[in-house]
C-alpha positions as semicolon CSV with decimal commas, in nm:
position;residue;x (nm);y (nm);z (nm)
1;X;0,104;0,496;-1,001
2;X;-0,065;0,182;-1,134
3;X;-0,364;0,150;-1,367
4;X;-0,601;-0,137;-1,444
5;X;-0,925;-0,158;-1,645
6;X;-1,128;0,027;-1,378
7;X;-0,902;0,223;-1,144
8;X;-0,582;0,418;-1,103
9;X;-0,397;0,391;-0,771
10;X;-0,150;0,659;-0,667
11;X;0,093;0,696;-0,382
12;X;0,253;1,023;-0,282
13;X;0,498;1,199;-0,056
14;X;0,208;1,330;0,154
15;X;0,165;0,975;0,289
16;X;-0,162;0,898;0,111
17;X;-0,257;0,610;-0,114
18;X;-0,554;0,707;-0,330
19;X;-0,770;0,496;-0,557
20;X;-0,939;0,680;-0,841
21;X;-1,186;0,580;-1,112
22;X;-1,027;0,630;-1,452
23;X;-1,212;0,961;-1,504
24;X;-1,059;1,095;-1,176
25;X;-1,402;1,239;-1,084
26;X;-1,362;1,154;-0,713
27;X;-1,143;0,953;-0,478
28;X;-1,290;0,604;-0,437
29;X;-1,056;0,503;-0,152
30;X;-0,798;0,699;0,045
31;X;-0,562;0,576;0,316
32;X;-0,303;0,767;0,516
33;X;0,033;0,608;0,592
34;X;0,307;0,710;0,834
35;X;0,544;0,806;0,557
36;X;0,562;0,865;0,182
37;X;0,390;0,595;-0,024
38;X;0,665;0,487;-0,261
39;X;0,509;0,182;-0,428
40;X;0,158;0,083;-0,538
41;X;0,014;-0,194;-0,750
42;X;-0,285;-0,416;-0,826
43;X;-0,329;-0,789;-0,777
44;X;-0,375;-1,001;-1,089
45;X;-0,752;-1,028;-1,024
46;X;-0,781;-0,649;-0,984
47;X;-0,956;-0,677;-0,647
48;X;-0,664;-0,590;-0,422
49;X;-0,411;-0,307;-0,392
50;X;-0,069;-0,308;-0,238
51;X;0,070;0,020;-0,102
52;X;0,420;0,044;0,036
53;X;0,626;0,284;0,244
54;X;0,982;0,243;0,365
55;X;0,867;0,017;0,652
56;X;0,509;-0,097;0,586
57;X;0,336;-0,287;0,307
58;X;-0,047;-0,267;0,319
59;X;-0,283;-0,497;0,128
60;X;-0,626;-0,349;0,055
61;X;-0,947;-0,513;-0,067
62;X;-1,104;-0,270;-0,313
63;X;-1,468;-0,385;-0,284
64;X;-1,462;-0,398;0,097
65;X;-1,248;-0,081;0,119
66;X;-1,056;-0,250;0,395
67;X;-0,693;-0,310;0,476
68;X;-0,660;-0,678;0,558
69;X;-0,287;-0,719;0,596
70;X;-0,007;-0,493;0,711
71;X;0,345;-0,624;0,677
72;X;0,586;-0,441;0,904
73;X;0,957;-0,453;0,848
74;X;1,218;-0,342;1,097
75;X;1,589;-0,370;1,067
76;X;1,801;-0,416;1,373
77;X;2,172;-0,458;1,417
78;X;2,279;-0,761;1,615
79;X;2,648;-0,849;1,646
80;X;2,725;-0,618;1,354
81;X;2,469;-0,782;1,119
82;X;2,139;-0,644;0,989
83;X;1,835;-0,857;1,070
84;X;1,495;-0,811;0,903
85;X;1,203;-0,861;1,142
86;X;0,864;-0,890;0,970
87;X;0,508;-0,973;1,072
88;X;0,162;-0,971;0,916
89;X;-0,148;-0,864;1,108
90;X;-0,455;-1,033;0,963
């Protein structure tokens, strides 16, 4: 959970990131992920949210209610070493 001057963002084991006004009267933004949402936070300007699962990091624009970047991370074993493969879809 993270809180700023206007909103509270939560992530949960049900795979949802939810953005609430501070009075929790309704869900302002809700996004389903493929696994438990284990990390959430706000950008310094308060206009963006980051929501993370074990393999995906999503960046959301609050005003536009749109995900504008998804960072995927996959680990593979090559010659006995772990390699991190990442990409961002803009």
